[in-house]
Each structure stands twice: as C-alpha cells, then as structure tokens.
VEXTI-886347 format. One line per field, with one value per atom (N, C-alpha, C): atom name; y, x, z. Coordinates in steps of 0.2 Angstrom, whole numbers, always signed. Each point is the difference from the previous one (the first is absolute). Layout:
VEXTI-886347
atom = c(CA, ...)
Y = c(Y, ...)
X = c(X, ...)
Z = c(Z, ...)
This chain:
VEXTI-886347
atom = c(N, CA, C, N, CA, C, N, CA, C, N, CA, C, N, CA, C, N, CA, C, N, CA, C, N, CA, C, N, CA, C, N, CA, C, N, CA, C, N, CA, C, N, CA, C, N, CA, C, N, CA, C, N, CA, C, N, CA, C, N, CA, C, N, CA, C, N, CA, C, N, CA, C, N, CA, C, N, CA, C, N, CA, C, N, CA, C, N, CA, C, N, CA, C, N, CA, C, N, CA, C, N, CA, C, N, CA, C, N, CA, C, N, CA, C, N, CA, C, N, CA, C, N, CA, C, N, CA, C, N, CA, C, N, CA, C, N, CA, C, N, CA, C, N, CA, C, N, CA, C, N, CA, C, N, CA, C, N, CA, C, N, CA, C, N, CA, C, N, CA, C, N, CA, C, N, CA, C, N, CA, C, N, CA, C, N, CA, C, N, CA, C, N, CA, C, N, CA, C, N, CA, C, N, CA, C, N, CA, C, N, CA, C, N, CA, C, N, CA, C, N, CA, C, N, CA, C, N, CA, C, N, CA, C, N, CA, C, N, CA, C, N, CA, C, N, CA, C, N, CA, C, N, CA, C, N, CA, C, N, CA, C, N, CA, C, N, CA, C, N, CA, C, N, CA, C, N, CA, C, N, CA, C, N, CA, C, N, CA, C, N, CA, C, N, CA, C, N, CA, C, N, CA, C, N, CA, C, N, CA, C, N, CA, C, N, CA, C, N, CA, C, N, CA, C, N, CA, C, N, CA, C, N, CA, C, N, CA, C, N, CA, C, N, CA, C, N, CA, C, N, CA, C, N, CA, C, N, CA, C, N, CA, C, N, CA, C, N, CA, C, N, CA, C, N, CA, C, N, CA, C, N, CA, C, N, CA, C, N, CA, C, N, CA, C, N, CA, C, N, CA, C, N, CA, C, N, CA, C, N, CA, C, N, CA, C, N, CA, C, N, CA, C, N, CA, C, N, CA, C, N, CA, C, N, CA, C, N, CA, C, N, CA, C, N, CA, C, N, CA, C, N, CA, C, N, CA, C, N, CA, C, N, CA, C, N, CA, C, N, CA, C, N, CA, C, N, CA, C, N, CA, C, N, CA, C, N, CA, C, N, CA, C, N, CA, C, N, CA, C, N, CA, C, N, CA, C, N, CA, C, N, CA, C, N, CA, C, N, CA, C, N, CA, C, N, CA, C, N, CA, C, N, CA, C, N, CA, C, N, CA, C, N, CA, C, N, CA, C, N, CA, C, N, CA, C, N, CA, C, N, CA, C, N, CA, C, N, CA, C, N, CA, C, N, CA, C, N, CA, C, N, CA, C, N, CA, C, N, CA, C, N, CA, C, N, CA, C, N, CA, C, N, CA, C, N, CA, C, N, CA, C, N, CA, C, N, CA, C, N, CA, C, N, CA, C, N, CA, C, N, CA, C, N, CA, C, N, CA, C, N, CA, C, N, CA, C, N, CA, C, N, CA, C, N, CA, C, N, CA, C, N, CA, C, N, CA, C, N, CA, C, N, CA, C, N, CA, C, N, CA, C, N, CA, C, N, CA, C, N, CA, C, N, CA, C, N, CA, C, N, CA, C, N, CA, C, N, CA, C, N, CA, C, N, CA, C, N, CA, C, N, CA, C, N, CA, C, N, CA, C, N, CA, C, N, CA, C, N, CA, C, N, CA, C, N, CA, C, N, CA, C, N, CA, C, N, CA, C, N, CA, C, N, CA, C, N, CA, C, N, CA, C, N, CA, C, N, CA, C, N, CA, C, N, CA, C, N, CA, C, N, CA, C, N, CA, C, N, CA, C, N, CA, C, N, CA, C, N, CA, C, N, CA, C, N, CA, C, N, CA, C, N, CA, C, N, CA, C, N, CA, C, N, CA, C, N, CA, C, N, CA, C, N, CA, C, N, CA, C, N, CA, C, N, CA, C, N, CA, C, N, CA, C, N, CA, C, N, CA, C, N, CA, C, N, CA, C, N, CA, C, N, CA, C, N, CA, C, N, CA, C, N, CA, C, N, CA, C, N, CA, C, N, CA, C, N, CA, C, N, CA, C, N, CA, C, N, CA, C, N, CA, C, N, CA, C, N, CA, C, N, CA, C, N, CA, C, N, CA, C, N, CA, C, N, CA, C, N, CA, C, N, CA, C, N, CA, C, N, CA, C, N, CA, C, N, CA, C, N, CA, C, N, CA, C, N, CA, C, N, CA, C, N, CA, C, N, CA, C, N, CA, C, N, CA, C, N, CA, C, N, CA, C, N, CA, C, N, CA, C, N, CA, C, N, CA, C, N, CA, C, N, CA, C, N, CA, C, N, CA, C, N, CA, C, N, CA, C, N, CA, C, N, CA, C, N, CA, C, N, CA, C, N, CA, C, N, CA, C, N, CA, C, N, CA, C, N, CA, C, N, CA, C, N, CA, C, N, CA, C, N, CA, C, N, CA, C, N, CA, C, N, CA, C, N, CA, C, N, CA, C, N, CA, C, N, CA, C, N, CA, C, N, CA, C, N, CA, C, N, CA, C, N, CA, C, N, CA, C, N, CA, C, N, CA, C, N, CA, C, N, CA, C, N, CA, C, N, CA, C, N, CA, C, N, CA, C, N, CA, C, N, CA, C, N, CA, C, N, CA, C, N, CA, C, N, CA, C, N, CA, C, N, CA, C, N, CA, C, N, CA, C, N, CA, C, N, CA, C, N, CA, C, N, CA, C, N, CA, C, N, CA, C, N, CA, C, N, CA, C, N, CA, C, N, CA, C, N, CA, C, N, CA, C, N, CA, C, N, CA, C, N, CA, C, N, CA, C, N, CA, C, N, CA, C, N, CA, C, N, CA, C, N, CA, C, N, CA, C, N, CA, C, N, CA, C, N, CA, C, N, CA, C, N, CA, C)
Y = c(-619, -6, -5, -5, -6, -2, +5, -2, -5, -3, -5, -6, -5, -7, -5, -4, -5, +2, -4, +1, +0, -6, +0, +3, -3, +3, +4, +6, +6, +3, +4, +2, +7, +6, +5, +5, -3, +4, +6, +5, +7, +2, +5, +3, -2, +6, -3, +2, -5, -2, +6, +6, +6, +6, -3, +5, +0, +1, +0, -8, -4, -6, -5, -7, -5, -4, -1, -4, -4, -2, -5, +0, +1, +0, -5, -6, -7, +2, -3, +0, -7, -1, -9, -5, +3, -5, -2, -6, -3, +3, +0, +3, -7, +4, -5, -4, +1, -3, +3, -4, +4, +1, +7, +2, +6, -1, +7, +2, +5, +6, -6, -1, -5, -6, -3, -5, +2, +7, +2, +2, +3, +2, -6, -7, -3, -2, +1, -1, +6, +5, +6, +2, -5, -1, -2, -5, -7, +5, +5, +3, +6, +3, +7, +0, +6, +3, -3, +0, +0, -5, -5, -6, -5, +0, -4, +3, -2, +5, -2, -4, -2, +4, +4, +4, +8, +6, +4, +4, +4, +4, +4, +3, +4, -2, +4, -2, +3, -6, +1, -4, +2, -4, -4, +4, -4, +1, +2, -1, +2, -5, +2, +5, +2, +2, -1, -5, -1, +7, +3, +5, -1, -4, -3, -8, -1, -6, -7, +2, -4, +1, -3, +0, -3, +0, -5, -5, +1, -7, -5, +4, -3, +6, -6, +5, +3, +6, +1, -2, -1, -3, +7, +7, +4, +2, +6, +0, +2, -3, +1, +3, +4, +6, -5, +2, -2, +4, +4, +5, -1, +0, -1, +8, +3, +7, -1, +1, +3, +3, -3, +4, +3, -5, +0, +3, +4, +2, +3, +1, +4, +2, +4, +2, +2, +3, +4, -4, -8, -4, -1, +2, -1, +5, +7, +5, +0, -5, -2, -3, -4, -3, +4, +6, +5, +2, -1, +2, -9, -2, -6, -8, -3, -5, -7, -3, -6, -5, -3, -6, -6, -1, -7, +2, +7, +0, +4, +3, +2, +8, +3, +9, +2, -5, +3, -2, -5, -3, +6, +2, +2, +9, +1, +7, -2, -3, -3, +1, -4, -1, +7, +3, +6, +6, +1, +6, +3, -4, +2, -4, -1, -7, +4, -5, +2, -4, +4, -3, -3, +3, -2, -7, -4, -7, -5, +3, -2, -1, +4, +2, -7, -2, -5, -6, +0, -6, -2, +2, -1, -8, -2, -10, +5, +5, +4, -1, -1, +1, -8, -4, -8, +0, +5, +1, -2, +3, +0, -7, -3, -8, -4, +1, -5, +1, +5, +3, -3, +0, -3, -8, -3, -6, -4, +1, +1, -3, +6, -1, -6, +1, -7, -7, -1, -6, -2, +6, -2, -4, +4, -3, -5, -2, -7, -6, +4, -7, -2, +5, +0, -3, +1, -2, -7, -2, -6, -2, +3, -5, +0, +6, +1, +3, -4, +4, -1, +8, +3, -1, -5, +3, +2, +5, +2, -1, +0, +0, +2, -1, +3, -7, -2, -6, +2, +6, -1, +8, +1, +6, -1, +5, -2, -6, -4, -7, -6, +4, -6, -2, -6, -3, -3, +2, -3, -7, -4, -7, +1, +0, +2, -7, -1, -4, +4, +2, +5, -5, -6, -4, +1, +2, +0, +7, +3, +7, +4, +2, +4, +8, +3, +7, +1, -2, -2, +0, -5, -2, +5, +4, +3, +9, +1, +4, -1, -5, -4, +4, +5, +4, +7, +4, +6, -1, -6, -1, -1, -4, +0, -10, -3, -6, -6, -5, -6, -5, +1, -2, +5, -4, +4, +0, -7, +3, +3, +1, +3, +10, +0, +6, +3, -4, +3, +1, -2, +0, +7, +0, +6, +7, -2, +8, +1, -3, -1, +6, -3, +1, +8, +0, +7, +5, -3, +5, +4, -6, +1, +4, +3, +3, +7, -3, +9, +4, -5, +6, +2, -6, +6, +5, +0, +5, -2, -6, -3, -5, -5, -2, -5, -4, -8, -2, -4, -2, -7, -3, -7, -2, -5, -2, -2, +2, -2, -5, -4, -7, +1, -1, +0, -7, -3, -2, +1, -2, +2, -9, +1, -9, +1, -4, -1, +4, +2, +4, -3, +0, -3, -1, -5, +0, +5, +2, +4, +8, +4, +4, +2, +4, +3, +0, +3, +2, -2, -3, -2, +8, -3, +5, +6, +7, +4, +1, -3, +1, -6, -5, -5, +2, -5, +0, +2, -5, +1, +7, +3, +6, +7, +0, +4, +0, -7, +1, +2, -1, +1, +8, +5, +6, +3, -3, +2, +1, -5, +0, +2, +1, +4, +9, +0, +8, +1, -4, +3, +5, +4, +2, -7, +1, -2, -9, -1, -5, -3, -4, -2, -6, -5, -5, -4, -6, -2, -8, -4, -8, -3, -5, -3, -7, -4, -8, -1, -6, +0, +6, +5, +6, -1, +3, -1, -7, -4, -7, -3, +2, -5, -2, +5, -1, -4, -3, -6, -6, +1, -8, -3, -6, -1, +1, -1, +0, -6, -5, -5, -2, +6, -1, +6, +6, +6, +0, -5, +1, -4, +4, -3, -3, -6, -6, +0, -2, +2, -7, -1, -4, +2, -7, +3, -1, +4, -1, -4, -1, -3, +3, +6, +5, -1, +0, -3, +7, +5, +5, -2, +6, -3, +5, -4, +3, +1, +0, +0, -4, -6, +0, +2, +5, +5, +6, +5, +8, +4, -2, +5, +6, -3, +6, +6, +0, +4, +3, -5, +0, +4, +2, +3, -3, -3, -2, +2, +3, +4, +6, +3, +5, +1, -5, -3, -6, +4, -4, -7, -5, -7, -3, +4, -3, +0, +0, -4, +7, +0, +5, +4, +7, +4, +3, +0, +1, +4, +4, +7, +3, +2, +3, +7, +4, +7, +4, -1, +4, +8, +3, +6, +2, +6, +2, +3, -1, +5, +6, +4, +7, +4, +5, +3, +5, +5, +3, +0, +1, -4, +7, -3, +5, +2, -5, -1, +6, +4, +3, -3, +5, -5, +8, -2, +4, +3, +4, +4, +4, +5, +5, +4, +6, +5, +2, +3, +3, +3, +4, +5, -4, -7, -2, +2, -2, +0, -6, -3, -7, +3, -5, +0, -5, +0, -6, +0, -4, -1, -5, +2, -4, +1, -4, +2, +0, +4, +0, -1, +0, -2, -6, -4, -6, -5, -6, -4, -6, -6, -6, -3, -3, -4, -7, -1, -7, +1, +0, +3, -8, -4, -7, -2, +1, -1, +5, +6, +5, -2, -5, -1, -5, -4, -7, +2, +4, +4, +2, +4, +3, -6, -4, -5, -3, -3, -4, +7, +5, +4, +1, +1, -1, -7, -5, -6, +0, +1, +1, +5, +4, +3, +0, -5, -1, -8, -2, -8, +3, +6, +3, +1, +4, +3, -5, -6, -5, -5, -1, -3, +5, +5, +5, +0, +0, +0, -9, -6, -5, -1, +2, -2, +6, +5, +2, -2, -3, -3, -9, -1, -9, -3, +4, -3, -5, -2, -4, -5, -1, -5, -6, -5, -8, -3, -1, -6, -4, -3, -7, -5, +0, -5, -1, +6, +0, +3, +1, +1, +7)
X = c(-39, -4, +3, +0, +3, +7, +3, +7, +0, -4, +0, -3, +4, -1, +0, -3, +0, -7, -1, -5, +3, +3, +3, +7, +5, +5, +0, -1, -1, +5, +2, +4, -2, +4, -3, +6, +3, +4, +0, +6, -1, +6, -1, +6, -1, +5, +0, +7, +0, +6, +5, -2, +6, -2, -4, +0, +7, -2, +3, +3, -5, +0, -6, +2, -6, +1, -5, -1, -6, +1, -7, -2, -6, -1, -6, +3, -1, -4, -6, -5, -1, +1, -4, +5, +7, +9, -1, -1, +0, +7, +0, +6, +3, +7, +8, +2, -3, +3, +6, +7, +7, +1, +0, +3, +5, +2, +4, +1, +1, +2, +4, +6, +3, -5, -2, -7, -4, -1, -7, +4, +7, +4, +1, +2, +0, -5, -6, -6, +1, +1, +1, +4, +8, +4, -2, -5, -3, -3, -5, -4, +3, +6, +3, +2, -1, +3, +7, +2, +7, +4, -3, +4, +2, -1, +2, +0, +4, -1, -7, -5, -6, -5, +2, -6, +2, -4, -2, +10, +1, +7, -1, -5, -1, +4, +5, +3, -3, -2, -3, +3, +3, +1, -6, -7, -4, +2, +2, +1, -5, -3, -6, +2, -4, -1, -6, +1, -5, -1, -6, -2, -4, -3, -3, -3, -1, -3, +4, +7, +6, +4, +0, +5, +4, +7, +5, -1, +0, -1, -7, -2, -8, -8, -6, -2, -5, -4, -3, -9, -1, -8, -3, +3, -4, +4, -5, +4, +5, +3, +7, +0, +4, +1, +5, +1, +8, +0, +5, +1, +6, +1, +5, +0, +6, +1, +1, -2, +1, +7, +5, +7, +1, -4, +3, -4, -6, -6, +2, -2, +1, -6, -3, -7, +1, +3, +3, -1, +1, +1, -9, -4, -6, -4, +1, -3, -3, +2, -5, -7, -2, -4, -4, +1, -4, -7, +3, -7, -2, +6, -2, +0, -5, -4, +5, +4, +3, -4, -1, -5, +2, -5, -3, +5, -3, +4, -6, +1, -5, -1, +3, +0, -6, -6, -5, -6, +2, -7, +2, +5, +3, -4, +0, -1, -7, -3, -8, -2, +2, -5, +2, +9, +0, -2, +1, +1, +8, +6, +5, +6, +6, +5, +7, +3, +6, +4, +4, +0, +8, +4, +8, -1, +2, +0, -5, -6, -5, -5, +5, -5, -1, -6, -2, -1, -1, -1, +7, +6, +7, +1, +3, +4, +4, +1, +5, -6, -8, -3, +0, +3, +0, +6, +4, +4, -3, -5, -3, -3, -3, -4, +6, +8, +6, +1, +0, +3, -4, -9, -3, +2, -1, +0, +4, +9, +4, -2, -4, -1, -7, -3, -7, +4, +6, +3, +2, +4, +3, -5, -7, -5, -1, -3, -1, +4, +8, +5, -1, +1, +0, -6, -4, -8, -1, +1, -3, +5, +9, +2, -1, -4, -3, +8, +1, +4, -1, +2, -3, +4, +1, +5, -4, +2, -3, +6, -1, +6, -4, +5, -4, -1, -6, -2, +1, -1, -1, +2, +4, +1, -2, -5, -4, -1, +4, -2, +6, +3, +5, -3, +1, -3, +5, +1, +4, -2, +4, -4, +4, -6, +1, -3, +3, -5, +0, -7, -3, +1, +0, -1, +8, +5, +7, +6, -4, +3, +2, +7, +1, +3, -1, +2, +5, +6, +6, +2, -4, +0, -2, -7, -1, +2, +5, +4, +9, +0, +5, +2, -6, +1, -5, +2, -4, -7, -1, -8, -4, +2, -1, -6, +6, -6, +6, -2, +6, +0, -2, +1, +5, +8, +4, -1, +1, -1, -7, -4, -7, +4, +3, +2, +6, +3, +5, -3, -5, -4, -4, -3, -4, +5, +5, +4, +1, +0, +2, -7, -4, -7, -2, +1, +0, +3, +8, +6, -4, -2, -2, -6, -4, -7, +3, +4, +4, +4, +2, +5, -5, -6, -5, -4, +0, -5, -4, -2, -7, +1, -5, -1, -3, +0, -4, -2, -3, -7, +3, -2, -1, -4, +3, -4, +4, -3, +4, -4, +3, -3, +1, -3, +1, -2, +3, -2, +0, -4, -1, +0, +5, +0, -1, -2, -1, -6, -5, -7, -1, -4, -5, -7, -3, -8, -2, -6, -6, +0, +7, +0, -5, -3, -7, -7, -2, -8, -5, -6, -4, -4, -1, -4, +5, -2, +4, +9, +2, +7, +3, -3, +3, +10, +4, +6, +3, -2, +1, -2, -6, -2, +5, +1, +5, +5, +4, +7, -1, -6, +0, -1, -5, +1, +7, +4, +6, +6, -1, +5, -1, -8, -2, -1, +3, -2, +9, +5, +7, +1, +3, +1, +3, -3, +0, -3, -2, -7, -4, +1, -7, -3, +3, -4, +2, -5, +0, -2, +6, -3, +2, -3, +3, -2, +3, +1, +1, -7, +1, -1, -5, +0, -6, +2, -2, -1, +7, +1, -5, -2, -5, -7, -3, -6, +1, +6, +1, -1, +1, -3, -7, -1, -7, +1, -5, -2, +6, -1, +1, +8, +3, +9, +2, -6, +4, -2, -4, -3, +8, +3, +6, -4, +1, -4, +6, -4, +2, +4, +5, +2, +2, +2, +3, +8, +4, +7, +2, +7, +2, +1, -1, -2, -7, -3, -8, -4, +2, -2, -3, -8, -1, +3, +2, +6, -6, +3, -2, +5, -3, +6, +4, -6, +2, -1, +2, -2, -1, -5, -2, -3, -3, -4, +5, +7, +5, -2, -1, +2, -7, -6, -6, -4, -7, -6, -6, -6, -4, +1, +7, +3, +3, +1, +5, +6, +5, +6, +0, +1, +0, +5, +7, +5, +5, +0, +2, +6, +4, +4, -5, -1, -2, +4, -2, +3, -5, +3, -3, +4, -3, +5, -3, +4, -2, +1, -2, +1, +2, +5, +2, +0, -2, +0, +7, +2, +6, -1, +5, +1, -3, -3, -5, +4, +4, +6, +6, +0, +4, +3, +4, +5, -1, -5, -2, -5, +0, -6, -6, -6, -7, -5, -5, -4, -5, -1, -4, -3, -3, -4, +3, -1, +3, -7, +0, -3, -6, +2, -6, -6, +4, -4, +4, +4, +5, +3, -1, +6, +6, +6, +6, +5, +6, +3, +5, +2, +3, +6, +7, +5, +2, -2, -1, +8, +2, +6, -1, +7, -1, +5, +0, +3, -6, +0, -5, +3, -3, +0, -2, +6, -1, -7, +1, -3, -2, -6, -1, +2, +1, -2, +5, +7, +4, +1, -2, -4, -8, -2, -6, -2, +7, -2, +1, +3, -1, -6, -2, -7, -7, +0, -4, +2, +6, +0, -3, +1, -3, -8, -3, -6, -3, +1, +1, +0, +5, -1, -2, -3, -4, -7, -3, -4, +0, +4, +1, -1, +5, +1, -8, -3, -4, -8, +1, -5, +3, +6, +2, +0, -1, -3, -7, -4, -7, -1, +2, -3, +3, +5, +2, -5, -2, -5, -6, -2, -7, +1, +3, +0, +5, +4, +6, -3, -7, -2, -3, +0, -2, +3, -2, +3, -3, +4, -3, -3, -5, -6, +7, +3, +1, +9, +4, +6, +3, -7, +0, +3)
Z = c(+261, -2, -5, +1, -3, +2, +5, +1, +7, +2, +6, -2, +1, +0, +7, +1, +4, +8, +3, +5, +6, +5, +5, -1, -4, -1, -7, +1, -6, -1, -6, -4, -3, +1, -4, -3, -6, -4, -4, +1, +0, -5, -4, -5, -6, -4, -7, -3, -6, -4, +0, -1, +1, +4, +4, +9, +4, +6, +5, +3, +0, +1, +0, +1, +1, +7, +1, +5, +2, +5, +5, +7, +1, +7, +3, +3, +2, +7, +0, +6, +1, +7, +0, +0, +1, +1, +8, +1, +7, +5, +3, +5, -1, +3, +1, -6, -6, -5, -1, -1, -1, -7, -1, -6, -1, -7, +2, -8, -3, -5, -4, +2, -4, -3, +5, -4, -5, +0, -6, -6, +2, -5, -3, +2, -5, -6, +2, -3, -6, +1, -3, -5, +2, -5, -4, +0, -6, -4, +2, -5, -3, +4, -2, -9, -2, -7, +0, -7, +0, +1, +2, +2, -3, -8, -5, -7, -6, -5, -3, +3, -3, +3, +5, +4, -2, +3, -2, +2, -3, +4, +4, +5, +4, +5, +3, +5, +8, +3, +7, +5, +4, +5, +4, +0, +2, +11, +1, +7, +5, +5, +3, +7, +1, +8, +5, +4, +3, +6, +0, +3, +6, +1, +6, +0, +6, +2, +0, +1, +1, +6, +3, +7, +1, -1, +4, -4, -6, -4, -1, +5, +1, -4, -2, -1, +8, -2, +6, +0, -6, +1, -2, -1, -3, -6, -4, -8, -1, -3, -4, -6, -1, -7, -3, -7, -2, -5, -2, -5, -3, -8, -4, -3, +0, -4, -7, -4, -6, -1, -4, -1, -8, -4, -7, -4, +0, -2, -6, -6, -5, -4, +3, -3, -9, +1, -6, -7, +3, -8, -2, +4, -1, -2, -2, -1, -6, -5, -6, +2, +5, +2, +5, +1, +3, -5, -5, -6, -5, -1, -2, +3, -2, +5, -3, +5, +0, -3, -5, -3, +6, +0, +7, +6, +2, +7, +4, +5, +4, -2, -3, -1, -3, -5, -2, +5, +4, +5, +6, +2, +5, -1, -5, -3, +0, -2, -2, +8, +6, +7, +4, -2, +5, -3, -6, -3, +1, +4, -1, +3, -3, +3, +0, +4, +0, -5, -5, -6, -1, +6, +2, +0, -4, +2, +0, +1, +2, +6, +3, +8, +3, +3, +4, -3, -9, -4, -2, +4, -3, +4, +0, +3, +6, +0, +8, +5, -1, +5, +5, -4, +2, +7, +0, +5, +6, +1, +9, -1, -5, +0, +2, -3, +1, +6, +4, +7, +6, -4, +7, -3, -5, -2, +3, +2, +4, +7, +3, +8, -2, -4, -2, +2, -6, +1, +6, +4, +6, +4, +1, +5, -3, -6, -2, +3, -2, +1, +8, +3, +9, +2, -2, +2, -2, -7, -3, -5, +0, -4, -8, -2, -6, -3, -6, -5, -7, -3, -6, -6, -5, -5, -7, -2, -8, -5, -5, -8, -6, -5, -6, -3, -2, -4, -7, -2, -8, -1, -7, -3, -5, -5, -6, -2, -4, +0, +1, +5, +2, +8, +0, +5, +6, +6, +6, +3, +1, +3, +8, +4, +6, +5, +6, +4, +5, +0, +6, +6, +3, +4, +5, -4, +1, -1, -3, -4, +8, +0, +5, -3, +5, -1, -2, +2, -3, -6, -2, -9, -3, +4, -6, +0, +7, -2, -4, -3, -3, -6, -3, -7, +1, -5, +1, -3, -3, -3, +5, +6, +6, -3, -3, +0, +2, +1, +3, -5, -7, -4, -5, +0, +0, -11, -3, -6, -2, +2, +0, +2, +4, +1, -5, -2, -4, -7, -3, -4, +0, +6, +0, +0, +4, -1, -6, -5, -7, -2, +2, -3, +4, +2, +5, -4, +0, -2, -7, -3, -9, -1, +4, +1, +3, +4, +5, -6, -4, -7, -3, -2, -5, +3, +6, +3, +1, +1, +2, +6, +3, +5, +0, +5, -1, +8, +0, +7, +0, +5, +2, +5, +6, +5, +6, +6, +6, +3, +3, +4, +6, +5, +7, +5, +3, +5, +8, +4, +8, +1, +5, +2, +7, +4, +8, +1, -3, +1, +3, +6, +3, -1, +1, -2, +1, -1, +1, +0, -5, -1, -6, +2, -6, +4, -3, +3, -7, +2, -5, -3, -7, -2, -5, +3, -3, +1, +6, +1, +0, -6, +0, -2, +4, +0, -7, -6, -6, -4, +4, -4, +2, +8, +2, -4, +0, -4, -7, -4, -6, +1, +4, +1, +1, +4, +2, -6, -3, -6, -6, -2, -5, +3, +6, +1, -2, -3, -2, -6, -1, -4, -8, -5, -6, +0, +4, +3, -4, -4, -5, +0, +4, +2, +6, +3, +6, -2, +3, -1, +9, +2, +6, -2, +2, -1, -7, -2, -7, -5, +3, -3, -9, -4, -6, -3, +2, -5, +4, +7, +2, -4, -3, -5, -7, +1, -5, +3, +9, +1, +1, +1, +4, +8, +3, +6, +4, -4, +4, +0, -6, -2, +4, +3, +4, +7, +3, +6, +4, +6, +3, +6, +0, +4, +7, +5, +8, +1, +4, +5, +6, +5, +6, +0, +1, +0, +7, -1, +8, +5, -1, +7, +2, -2, +0, -2, -6, -2, -7, +0, -7, -5, -7, -5, -5, -7, -6, -5, -3, -4, -6, -3, -5, +3, -3, +2, -6, -3, -6, +4, +4, +4, +3, +0, +2, +6, +5, +6, +4, -3, +1, -2, +3, -1, +4, -5, +3, +4, -2, +2, +6, +2, +6, +1, +2, -1, +4, -5, +1, +3, -1, +5, -5, -7, -4, -2, -5, -3, -4, +1, -4, -5, -7, -4, -5, -2, -5, -6, -5, -6, -1, -1, -2, -6, -5, -6, -2, +0, -2, -7, -3, -5, -2, -8, +1, +1, +2, +3, -6, +3, -4, -2, +3, -4, -2, -7, -5, -4, -1, -6, -7, -1, -8, -2, -4, -2, +1, +2, +0, -3, -2, +0, +6, +1, +8, -2, +5, -1, +8, -1, +4, +5, +7, +2, -1, -7, -2, -3, -3, -7, -6, -1, -6, +1, -7, -2, -2, +4, -2, +0, +2, +1, +6, +5, +4, +2, +0, +0, +8, +5, +7, +2, +4, +3, +6, +4, +9, -1, +7, +1, +3, -6, +3, -2, +3, +0, -6, -3, -9, +1, +7, +2, +9, +1, +11, +1, -2, +1, +7, -1, +6, +5, +1, +5, +4, -4, +2, +3, +0, +5, +7, +3, +8, +1, -4, -1, +0, -4, +1, +9, +0, +5, +9, -3, +5, +3, -9, +2, +3, -2, +3, +8, +2, +6, +5, -3, +3, +1, -5, +0, +6, -1, +4, +8, +1, +5, +4, -4, +3, +0, -4, +1, +6, +2, +6, +8, -2, +7, +0, -6, +0, +3, -2, +0, +8, +3, +7, +5, -2, +5, -2, -3, -1, +3, -3, +0, +5, +4, +4, +5, +1, +5, -3, -9, -3, +0, +3, -6, -3, -6, -6, +4, -2, -1, -1, -5, +0, +4, -1, +3, +7, +3, +7, +2)
C-alpha cells in the first residue's frame, strides 16, 4: 500500500532503514535501453550518506546489484529489480526511540495508523527508502535522454535565509557537483557550509529549497484534469521525506503580478516553432508541457531528528524529554538534490511513454 508510483513506467520500492537492504522493482521500462550498474551507482553516490562533513556520518557504500531485467548491458523490457544491502546499520542507537516519539517525525503517526512500527532508524519513513527512487530515476534519465534528449539538473537554491544566484537555463551538472552543498553559486556554497556546520555543532538542523530544471522536454506531456503534469510533479516531489512545499514557474510570487504581467506571450521562432517570450508558466500550461524549460522548486524542512533536548511523550502517554541519538543530516538539502531529480525524471519518463502510446500519430495543426 502506497509503495508504487507511476503508470506505464512504474516503480515499487521496498526495504527499511536498518533491515537487510532497500531497493526497487521497475515495470514498463522499454527494451534495449543501454544501462549499467556503474551508471546507476553514479546517482546513488550523489545520494549516499557519509559523503561530506555536512551529511550524516553513516558509512554506507550503497553498492547496487541489478538482480533482473538487464542483460548484456541492455534492458530486456521485463521487470528490473535493483537491490542495495545495508552494511552500517546500528539499531541500538535508536533503542530510546522505541518508547519515545521524536517530535515532527513519523513515529507517532505510524503508531496511530498501524499500531506497530520499526523504530530502528524510522523504517520506511527514513530517507534511506529513496535509494530505490534514485536508482529507478537513473534509468528514467537514460530513457529521457535517449528518446527525447531531455536533461534534468537540480541544485540547492536556498539554505535557511541564504539564497543562491543560479541561471536555470545554463546551469550544468559539473557546476552543481563542484562543492559539497551542491550549488553552482560558489560564494553561496561557502556561506551555506558555515551555516550548516554552525547548527550541526549546536545539535540542531536547518532546511531550504532545491530548484530543478528539465530542459528539452517535448511538447504535449501531461493529461487534462487529474493527471496534469504539474500535479504529478507535485505529488512526486511532495512524496519525498522532509518535503513541505512545491512551486513551479512563478510559483507563489506569481500571485503578486497582474494577468498582463504574468502571461507568457507567444511568438514563432526562426525554426517555425511556437515559443513563449517569458516562462512564468514553468514550461507547463493547462497541465501539458509547452516545450519551454520546466522549472520547479521543492522546500525541505529542517531535519526532524536533532540532538537538542525536546519535550515529547511515550507510547504509553507519559510526558518526557528526548535528545535523539543516531546519525542524521544537519541539513537534507545537498542529498535531496538527486532525489528531486529522480522524481522529476520518473514523472517525465512515465508521461513520455503515455504520450507516445496515445498520441504518436497526432500532428500539430500549426507545426505539422
């Protein structure tokens, strides 16, 4: 229940933070897509813990194993199963949390729903679940690149009240990966590292915003009414752990403009294609991609598990205090970047396959 995402390109993730391992089963992947464990590993390494001084010190290589669906470097068209085994689990660090609920975490709500929970690192509520998403996203990215030339780049836009200056039209993966914050704005990154480290020393945490751009997205992706492209992107991004907000295009800032200020006027470019002068729509109009860059932002709260002592209650209803133990990120933003990219890739890949299945014979009345 709730572990499956997508329609034609469908994923089901499995596993728990301190269990034997985590992974994903992918259904609907087209055949003859060239993919290797090494390519998937690149994305997992961007997500894995212990990669810098501002991430959780948990030491996991997150080495992926492709158990099915790939043969001689190509997808077979059958279900793909990818497994990552847990190597550095320390369930004893969470023994106090077996009885005490962590404030703003999933402990109390899981108990309220199921009457039982895996308190070792949060189980399915842990960000470790996203390994399966990132692994599947690596394949989705490859499909999008091979079929349509789509490029997806995410980066940290804001940490607390510090904001980076980034041009989504030109930003590159190499620029994003040039520092441990994953922001192409070097000055911002240096200040952000100091800010995150300061709160880490205090036993506290901070949040921020990841911005993501998808370039070369074909026109026509998305469905009317309930399966609008931005609606599916919002669900995808908001399903990530610690996500608390979603914007696309002008987002909430668009509410400060008039219609004449906000509308994206059309023109015909030198290639005879319909384009928009501005892109306040964020590449989507009427729930359907218009060929412009898709630009979205995801807000992530401060990490809920912190070392500072806080008021809480026990499972038996007694008031108490908790200073959480275990290994946690003081800021989820740097590791959230590949997670956001993966969810965007999964949505776009699914809608690309759905569009081709339904509309591959359709021609635009204007563009022929």
